[in-house]
NUFI-456153 format. One record per residue (C-alpha): residue number from 0; x, y, z. Coordinates in nm, 3 decimals, m for minus. Layout:
residues N
@num = NUM | x = X | y = Y | z = Z
...
end
This chain:
residues 166
@num = 0 | x = m4.595 | y = 4.754 | z = m8.322
@num = 1 | x = m4.869 | y = 4.500 | z = m8.399
@num = 2 | x = m5.140 | y = 4.759 | z = m8.352
@num = 3 | x = m4.963 | y = 4.980 | z = m8.607
@num = 4 | x = m4.951 | y = 4.694 | z = m8.860
@num = 5 | x = m5.321 | y = 4.628 | z = m8.806
@num = 6 | x = m5.405 | y = 4.996 | z = m8.850
@num = 7 | x = m5.207 | y = 5.007 | z = m9.176
@num = 8 | x = m5.396 | y = 4.703 | z = m9.308
@num = 9 | x = m5.727 | y = 4.862 | z = m9.204
@num = 10 | x = m5.630 | y = 5.186 | z = m9.376
@num = 11 | x = m5.531 | y = 4.998 | z = m9.692
@num = 12 | x = m5.870 | y = 4.824 | z = m9.702
@num = 13 | x = m6.079 | y = 5.137 | z = m9.657
@num = 14 | x = m5.894 | y = 5.387 | z = m9.878
@num = 15 | x = m6.070 | y = 5.522 | z = m10.189
@num = 16 | x = m5.822 | y = 5.399 | z = m10.455
@num = 17 | x = m5.880 | y = 5.046 | z = m10.336
@num = 18 | x = m6.254 | y = 5.077 | z = m10.406
@num = 19 | x = m6.190 | y = 5.180 | z = m10.765
@num = 20 | x = m6.165 | y = 4.811 | z = m10.860
@num = 21 | x = m6.532 | y = 4.740 | z = m10.797
@num = 22 | x = m6.856 | y = 4.901 | z = m10.701
@num = 23 | x = m6.962 | y = 4.603 | z = m10.489
@num = 24 | x = m6.720 | y = 4.601 | z = m10.198
@num = 25 | x = m6.866 | y = 4.468 | z = m9.871
@num = 26 | x = m6.668 | y = 4.570 | z = m9.560
@num = 27 | x = m6.745 | y = 4.435 | z = m9.214
@num = 28 | x = m6.608 | y = 4.564 | z = m8.887
@num = 29 | x = m6.648 | y = 4.356 | z = m8.576
@num = 30 | x = m6.567 | y = 4.338 | z = m8.210
@num = 31 | x = m6.608 | y = 4.065 | z = m7.953
@num = 32 | x = m6.444 | y = 3.819 | z = m7.719
@num = 33 | x = m6.138 | y = 3.607 | z = m7.798
@num = 34 | x = m6.121 | y = 3.265 | z = m7.627
@num = 35 | x = m6.474 | y = 3.288 | z = m7.492
@num = 36 | x = m6.463 | y = 2.936 | z = m7.338
@num = 37 | x = m6.129 | y = 2.984 | z = m7.159
@num = 38 | x = m6.151 | y = 2.751 | z = m6.855
@num = 39 | x = m5.853 | y = 2.905 | z = m6.680
@num = 40 | x = m5.961 | y = 3.261 | z = m6.756
@num = 41 | x = m5.608 | y = 3.378 | z = m6.834
@num = 42 | x = m5.634 | y = 3.405 | z = m7.217
@num = 43 | x = m5.980 | y = 3.557 | z = m7.259
@num = 44 | x = m5.963 | y = 3.910 | z = m7.404
@num = 45 | x = m6.133 | y = 4.145 | z = m7.647
@num = 46 | x = m6.083 | y = 4.151 | z = m8.022
@num = 47 | x = m6.148 | y = 4.397 | z = m8.302
@num = 48 | x = m6.131 | y = 4.319 | z = m8.671
@num = 49 | x = m6.217 | y = 4.404 | z = m9.029
@num = 50 | x = m6.329 | y = 4.178 | z = m9.314
@num = 51 | x = m6.364 | y = 4.229 | z = m9.690
@num = 52 | x = m6.563 | y = 4.054 | z = m9.957
@num = 53 | x = m6.625 | y = 4.153 | z = m10.318
@num = 54 | x = m6.984 | y = 4.062 | z = m10.404
@num = 55 | x = m6.890 | y = 4.056 | z = m10.777
@num = 56 | x = m6.703 | y = 3.733 | z = m10.695
@num = 57 | x = m7.004 | y = 3.546 | z = m10.547
@num = 58 | x = m7.059 | y = 3.228 | z = m10.744
@num = 59 | x = m7.356 | y = 2.995 | z = m10.743
@num = 60 | x = m7.233 | y = 2.640 | z = m10.688
@num = 61 | x = m7.389 | y = 2.309 | z = m10.588
@num = 62 | x = m7.306 | y = 2.412 | z = m10.227
@num = 63 | x = m7.489 | y = 2.745 | z = m10.265
@num = 64 | x = m7.362 | y = 3.100 | z = m10.309
@num = 65 | x = m6.985 | y = 3.116 | z = m10.232
@num = 66 | x = m6.733 | y = 3.400 | z = m10.234
@num = 67 | x = m6.376 | y = 3.470 | z = m10.119
@num = 68 | x = m6.339 | y = 3.650 | z = m9.787
@num = 69 | x = m6.029 | y = 3.819 | z = m9.640
@num = 70 | x = m5.977 | y = 3.983 | z = m9.304
@num = 71 | x = m5.775 | y = 4.042 | z = m8.992
@num = 72 | x = m5.823 | y = 4.093 | z = m8.621
@num = 73 | x = m5.614 | y = 4.199 | z = m8.326
@num = 74 | x = m5.683 | y = 4.104 | z = m7.964
@num = 75 | x = m5.643 | y = 4.300 | z = m7.645
@num = 76 | x = m5.326 | y = 4.098 | z = m7.582
@num = 77 | x = m5.167 | y = 4.192 | z = m7.919
@num = 78 | x = m5.241 | y = 3.863 | z = m8.093
@num = 79 | x = m5.291 | y = 3.901 | z = m8.469
@num = 80 | x = m5.475 | y = 3.681 | z = m8.715
@num = 81 | x = m5.473 | y = 3.750 | z = m9.093
@num = 82 | x = m5.691 | y = 3.517 | z = m9.297
@num = 83 | x = m5.837 | y = 3.447 | z = m9.638
@num = 84 | x = m6.076 | y = 3.175 | z = m9.748
@num = 85 | x = m6.427 | y = 3.106 | z = m9.868
@num = 86 | x = m6.766 | y = 3.208 | z = m9.731
@num = 87 | x = m7.114 | y = 3.083 | z = m9.821
@num = 88 | x = m7.427 | y = 3.293 | z = m9.808
@num = 89 | x = m7.777 | y = 3.157 | z = m9.754
@num = 90 | x = m8.072 | y = 3.395 | z = m9.735
@num = 91 | x = m8.386 | y = 3.328 | z = m9.531
@num = 92 | x = m8.588 | y = 3.641 | z = m9.585
@num = 93 | x = m8.402 | y = 3.932 | z = m9.423
@num = 94 | x = m8.172 | y = 3.691 | z = m9.236
@num = 95 | x = m7.837 | y = 3.590 | z = m9.385
@num = 96 | x = m7.654 | y = 3.277 | z = m9.268
@num = 97 | x = m7.288 | y = 3.275 | z = m9.368
@num = 98 | x = m7.058 | y = 2.982 | z = m9.283
@num = 99 | x = m6.691 | y = 3.027 | z = m9.370
@num = 100 | x = m6.358 | y = 2.848 | z = m9.365
@num = 101 | x = m6.042 | y = 3.062 | z = m9.364
@num = 102 | x = m5.682 | y = 2.949 | z = m9.316
@num = 103 | x = m5.455 | y = 3.220 | z = m9.186
@num = 104 | x = m5.141 | y = 3.348 | z = m9.017
@num = 105 | x = m5.155 | y = 3.375 | z = m8.636
@num = 106 | x = m4.906 | y = 3.561 | z = m8.416
@num = 107 | x = m4.962 | y = 3.522 | z = m8.043
@num = 108 | x = m4.816 | y = 3.850 | z = m7.917
@num = 109 | x = m4.863 | y = 3.834 | z = m7.540
@num = 110 | x = m5.180 | y = 3.630 | z = m7.588
@num = 111 | x = m5.272 | y = 3.265 | z = m7.621
@num = 112 | x = m5.026 | y = 3.015 | z = m7.771
@num = 113 | x = m5.220 | y = 2.820 | z = m8.037
@num = 114 | x = m4.925 | y = 2.600 | z = m8.134
@num = 115 | x = m4.863 | y = 2.709 | z = m8.492
@num = 116 | x = m4.845 | y = 3.016 | z = m8.717
@num = 117 | x = m5.080 | y = 2.840 | z = m8.961
@num = 118 | x = m5.428 | y = 2.828 | z = m8.804
@num = 119 | x = m5.770 | y = 2.749 | z = m8.949
@num = 120 | x = m6.085 | y = 2.943 | z = m8.865
@num = 121 | x = m6.434 | y = 2.799 | z = m8.913
@num = 122 | x = m6.716 | y = 3.043 | z = m8.848
@num = 123 | x = m7.091 | y = 3.078 | z = m8.865
@num = 124 | x = m7.249 | y = 3.425 | z = m8.898
@num = 125 | x = m7.611 | y = 3.527 | z = m8.867
@num = 126 | x = m7.696 | y = 3.875 | z = m8.995
@num = 127 | x = m8.004 | y = 4.083 | z = m9.053
@num = 128 | x = m8.064 | y = 4.354 | z = m9.311
@num = 129 | x = m8.083 | y = 4.694 | z = m9.138
@num = 130 | x = m8.097 | y = 4.945 | z = m9.418
@num = 131 | x = m8.016 | y = 4.915 | z = m9.785
@num = 132 | x = m7.673 | y = 4.749 | z = m9.817
@num = 133 | x = m7.615 | y = 4.730 | z = m9.437
@num = 134 | x = m7.633 | y = 4.433 | z = m9.201
@num = 135 | x = m7.595 | y = 4.377 | z = m8.828
@num = 136 | x = m7.498 | y = 4.031 | z = m8.713
@num = 137 | x = m7.344 | y = 3.787 | z = m8.467
@num = 138 | x = m7.076 | y = 3.531 | z = m8.537
@num = 139 | x = m6.915 | y = 3.242 | z = m8.353
@num = 140 | x = m6.581 | y = 3.102 | z = m8.469
@num = 141 | x = m6.331 | y = 2.835 | z = m8.376
@num = 142 | x = m5.960 | y = 2.862 | z = m8.457
@num = 143 | x = m5.721 | y = 2.567 | z = m8.436
@num = 144 | x = m5.432 | y = 2.411 | z = m8.626
@num = 145 | x = m5.575 | y = 2.060 | z = m8.684
@num = 146 | x = m5.300 | y = 1.911 | z = m8.464
@num = 147 | x = m5.031 | y = 2.025 | z = m8.707
@num = 148 | x = m4.861 | y = 2.245 | z = m8.449
@num = 149 | x = m4.667 | y = 2.174 | z = m8.130
@num = 150 | x = m4.995 | y = 2.202 | z = m7.935
@num = 151 | x = m5.357 | y = 2.254 | z = m8.040
@num = 152 | x = m5.557 | y = 2.420 | z = m7.765
@num = 153 | x = m5.780 | y = 2.606 | z = m8.009
@num = 154 | x = m5.992 | y = 2.909 | z = m7.929
@num = 155 | x = m6.360 | y = 2.994 | z = m7.960
@num = 156 | x = m6.458 | y = 3.352 | z = m8.033
@num = 157 | x = m6.778 | y = 3.551 | z = m8.062
@num = 158 | x = m6.830 | y = 3.882 | z = m8.235
@num = 159 | x = m7.090 | y = 4.149 | z = m8.316
@num = 160 | x = m7.058 | y = 4.252 | z = m8.682
@num = 161 | x = m7.161 | y = 4.555 | z = m8.883
@num = 162 | x = m7.138 | y = 4.524 | z = m9.264
@num = 163 | x = m7.197 | y = 4.772 | z = m9.540
@num = 164 | x = m7.141 | y = 4.792 | z = m9.916
@num = 165 | x = m6.947 | y = 5.067 | z = m10.085
end
């Protein structure tokens, strides 16, 4: 069931009518490891996800270039995380460094109990320009509920990311 919901969301993001709103849609697909620092070894699993940003919405602020980011991932144990927040972008030649903060909805499925449905993801991405409008990168993220839930074990994740503009 959760995989079907994730596939519907992915389909919604990548369908042609959705892109009619802007010519500067940046879509990222990623895969990696969920709970990479799992000491017990019982919650570590794979993850796959998709992320969207509209580069028309990038704004220069005193903190640098910021834009909204929205995405979702599903783990190998049917955990789901839907999120939206803000991402910065800092360019150092062909390298892009992108920190982000994204609150979101987490459903554990048969995976790790994080203690709350409201979880917060902080992430740092490093990407390199491959071709025009395409990047390959690595990201490391931490998800926790800031001790607002019944427990707060948190999870650290790492991903390989491919991004392209449409």
